Each structure stands twice: as C-alpha cells, then as structure tokens.
C-alpha positions as CSV (number, residue, x, y, z in Angstrom):
1,M,0.3,-0.2,-0.3
2,D,1.5,3.4,-0.9
3,R,1.2,6.2,1.6
4,H,-0.1,9.4,0.4
5,E,-0.5,12.7,2.8
6,I,-3.3,14.8,2.2
7,E,-4.2,18.6,3.9
8,G,-7.9,18.6,4.8
9,H,-10.5,19.4,6.1
10,E,-13.1,16.5,7.3
11,V,-12.5,12.7,6.7
12,I,-15.2,10.6,6.7
13,N,-15.7,6.6,6.4
14,G,-17.9,5.2,3.5
15,E,-18.7,2.9,1.3
16,V,-18.9,2.4,-2.5
17,K,-22.2,1.4,-3.9
18,A,-22.5,0.2,-7.5
19,T,-24.7,2.7,-9.7
20,G,-25.8,2.0,-13.0
21,N,-22.5,1.4,-14.7
22,G,-20.2,3.0,-11.6
23,A,-19.8,3.4,-8.1
24,H,-21.0,6.2,-5.7
25,V,-19.5,7.2,-2.2
26,L,-22.4,9.7,-0.2
27,V,-20.6,12.4,1.5
28,P,-23.0,15.0,3.4
29,K,-25.3,18.0,2.1
30,D,-23.3,20.7,3.0
31,W,-19.8,19.2,1.0
32,R,-22.4,20.1,-2.1
33,G,-19.4,22.1,-4.4
34,A,-16.5,21.2,-2.4
35,D,-13.4,20.2,-4.4
36,V,-13.0,16.1,-2.4
37,K,-10.1,13.6,-2.7
38,I,-11.1,9.9,-3.2
39,V,-8.8,7.5,-1.7
40,R,-9.3,3.7,-1.7
41,T,-7.9,1.5,1.3
42,S,-8.6,-1.9,0.9
43,E,-9.3,-3.6,-2.1
44,P,-12.2,-4.2,-4.0
45,T,-14.3,-7.6,-2.8
46,E,-16.0,-8.3,-5.9
C-alpha cells in the first residue's frame, strides 16, 4: 500500500456502492460544491 498525505478539513469513512455502470460514495449535503479527494484503502471485494 502506498502512503499519501492530504491536507483537508474533514474525513468520513464510507462504502462504495454500485450505481448504473459505475459506483458512488455518499457524502454530507453540506459538502456540495466542495473539492474532494477519494482514496481507496482496501481491495475491492467483488
């Protein structure tokens, strides 16, 4: 696993869920319009 250092304001833990031909992660509504970075921390289980 690589190590990455990211400066930010808040961290949430979530699960990626299938949607259509892709997947999504839900974040709080008040994050709308913010820049975010998604980091995969485990191997997919599929």
